[in-house]
C-alpha positions in Angstrom: 0.6 -0.3 0.0 3.1 2.1 0.8 3.8 2.0 -2.9 0.3 3.2 -4.2 0.8 6.0 -1.6 -2.5 4.9 0.5 -2.4 5.6 4.1 -3.8 2.8 6.1 -5.6 3.1 9.5 -7.1 0.4 11.6 -11.2 -0.5 10.7 -13.7 1.4 12.9 -14.5 -1.7 14.8 -11.2 -2.0 15.7 -10.8 1.9 16.8 -13.9 1.5 19.1 -12.4 -1.9 20.7 -8.9 0.1 21.4 -10.8 3.3 22.8 -12.9 0.6 24.8 -16.1 1.7 23.5 -16.7 -1.9 22.8 -15.6 -5.0 24.4 -15.9 -7.0 20.9 -12.7 -8.2 19.8 -13.2 -7.8 16.1 -12.8 -11.1 13.9 -10.6 -11.3 10.6 -8.2 -8.7 9.3 -10.3 -5.2 7.8 -8.1 -2.2 6.9 -9.3 1.2 6.6 -8.4 2.7 3.1 -9.6 6.4 3.8 -11.7 7.5 0.6 -9.9 5.1 -1.4 -11.3 2.3 -3.4 -8.9 -0.8 -3.4 -10.0 -3.4 -5.9 -6.9 -5.9 -5.1 -7.6 -8.9 -3.3 -5.1 -10.0 -0.7 -5.1 -13.4 1.7 -2.6 -14.4 4.2 -2.7 -17.5 6.0 -6.4 -18.8 4.2 -8.0 -15.2 5.5 -9.2 -12.7 2.9 -8.3 -9.0 4.1 -11.7 -6.5 3.3 -11.1 -2.9 2.9 -13.7 -0.7 4.4 -14.1 3.0 3.5 -14.2 6.1 5.4 
């Protein structure tokens, strides 16, 4: 993502968990890409990476 110039931040669910606004532990790999739309598909350890837009 650095090569494409995209800033990655934690997902909204992860931010809520880290800020102690939620007690539910987020599952899966979700990345917040801001306003950018990402069409590529990444898979790590048999788990697909999902992207959310802010």
